[in-house]
C-alpha positions in Angstrom: 8.6 3.4 -0.4 7.7 6.2 -2.9 4.0 5.7 -3.6 0.9 4.1 -2.2 -2.8 3.7 -3.2 -5.0 4.1 -0.1 -8.3 2.2 -0.1 -11.4 3.9 1.0 -11.4 1.7 4.2 -8.3 3.5 5.3 -9.8 7.0 5.1 -13.2 5.9 6.5 -11.6 4.2 9.5 -9.4 7.2 10.1 -12.4 9.6 10.0 -15.2 7.5 11.6 -15.1 6.4 15.2 -15.8 2.6 15.5 -19.4 2.1 16.9 -19.4 1.3 20.6 -22.1 -1.4 20.1 -19.6 -3.7 18.3 -18.6 -6.9 20.0 -15.8 -6.0 22.5 -13.1 -7.9 20.6 -14.1 -6.3 17.3 -14.3 -2.8 18.9 -10.8 -3.2 20.3 -9.5 -4.4 16.9 -11.1 -1.4 15.2 -9.5 1.0 17.7 -6.1 -0.6 17.1 -6.7 -0.4 13.3 -7.3 3.3 13.7 -4.0 3.7 15.6 -2.3 1.8 12.8 -3.9 4.1 10.1 -2.7 7.1 12.1 0.8 5.7 11.9 0.4 5.1 8.1 -0.7 8.7 7.6 2.2 10.0 9.7 4.7 8.0 7.6 3.1 9.3 4.4 3.6 12.8 5.6 7.1 12.3 7.1 8.5 10.4 4.2 6.8 12.4 1.4 5.1 9.3 0.1 3.0 10.0 -3.0 -0.7 8.9 -2.5 -2.8 7.9 -5.5 -6.5 7.6 -5.4 -9.1 6.9 -8.0 -11.9 9.4 -8.6 -14.4 6.7 -8.1 -13.0 6.4 -4.5 -14.0 9.9 -3.8 -17.6 9.0 -4.6 -17.3 5.9 -2.4 -15.9 7.9 0.4 -18.7 10.5 0.2 -21.3 7.7 0.4 -19.6 6.1 3.4 -19.3 9.5 5.2 -23.0 10.3 4.5 -24.1 6.9 5.9 -21.9 7.6 9.0 -23.8 10.8 9.7 -21.5 13.5 8.3 -23.3 16.5 6.9 -22.9 17.9 3.4 -20.4 20.6 4.4 -18.2 18.2 6.3 -18.2 15.7 3.4 -17.1 18.4 0.9 -14.4 19.6 3.3 -13.0 16.1 3.5 -13.3 15.6 -0.3 -11.5 18.9 -0.9 -8.7 17.7 1.5 -8.4 14.5 -0.6 -8.1 16.5 -3.8 -5.5 18.8 -2.1 -3.3 16.0 -0.7 -3.7 13.0 -3.1 -3.1 12.5 -6.8 -6.6 11.7 -8.2 -6.9 9.5 -11.3 -9.9 9.5 -13.6 -11.7 6.3 -14.5 -10.7 6.6 -18.2 -7.0 6.1 -17.3 -7.8 3.2 -14.9 -10.7 1.5 -16.8 -8.8 -0.8 -19.2 -6.8 -2.3 -16.3 -9.8 -2.4 -14.0 -11.8 -4.3 -16.6 -9.0 -6.8 -17.0 -8.9 -7.3 -13.2 -12.7 -7.7 -13.1 -12.6 -10.4 -15.7 -9.6 -12.2 -14.2 -10.3 -12.0 -10.4 -13.9 -10.6 -10.0 -13.4 -8.3 -7.0 -16.1 -5.7 -6.3 -16.4 -2.8 -8.8 -14.9 -0.2 -6.6 -12.1 -2.6 -5.5 -11.0 -3.1 -9.1 -10.2 0.6 -9.5 -8.0 0.6 -6.5 -6.2 -2.6 -7.5 -5.8 -1.4 -11.0 -4.4 2.0 -10.0 -1.9 0.3 -7.7 -0.8 -1.9 -10.6 -0.6 0.9 -13.1 1.5 3.1 -10.8 3.6 0.3 -9.3 2.5 1.3 -5.9 1.8 -0.5 -2.6 -2.0 -1.0 -2.1 -3.0 -0.2 1.6 -6.3 -1.5 2.7 -8.2 -3.0 5.6 -10.5 -4.9 3.3 -9.6 -8.5 3.6 -11.4 -9.5 0.4 -9.7 -6.7 -1.6 -6.3 -7.7 -0.2 -6.9 -11.3 -1.2 -7.9 -10.4 -4.8 -4.9 -8.0 -5.1 -2.5 -10.6 -3.8 -3.9 -13.2 -6.2 -3.0 -10.8 -9.0 0.5 -10.4 -7.7 -0.1 -6.9 -6.3 2.0 -5.9 -3.3 -0.6 -5.2 -0.6 -0.6 -4.1 3.1 -3.6 -5.5 5.0 -3.6 -3.2 8.0 -5.4 -5.6 10.4 -2.6 -8.2 9.9 0.3 -6.0 10.8 1.7 -4.4 14.0 2.5 -0.7 14.0 6.2 -1.6 14.0 5.7 -3.7 10.9 3.8 -0.9 9.2 6.5 1.6 10.0 9.2 -0.8 8.8 7.4 -1.2 5.4 6.9 2.6 5.0 10.2 3.8 6.3 12.0 6.5 4.4 
């Protein structure tokens, strides 16, 4: 595995504790998902996997973090870390493919940019968004839906 596109759900679930008021089964699933995402991030670092991320995803991440209660300074620190560690792509590069995907499959606007970037770069799309994963798979995009896999399966797919 040489490159991945991480969906915003991956970063959000890594950074934001699951709410304790979730139904117990859902809360446990979210805790497990967080452990899986930590394993993904470890593999990315250990294996020097290139991470691609659309600039629109930075905006989406900032909004998610603000809604979760992060303050302005924390949000900008996280955004700076994203810029320091990921390869960020502008919309003008992704737009033609994203538009094609929107017309073909009709995922959400943000999702089209992640799927398009994964297709353009020939990368694995990693998400915990079941709808995004379904749309991507319908388009022939190789996708890892975190909630469907064990940590061992994740490590096997990302091994270097």
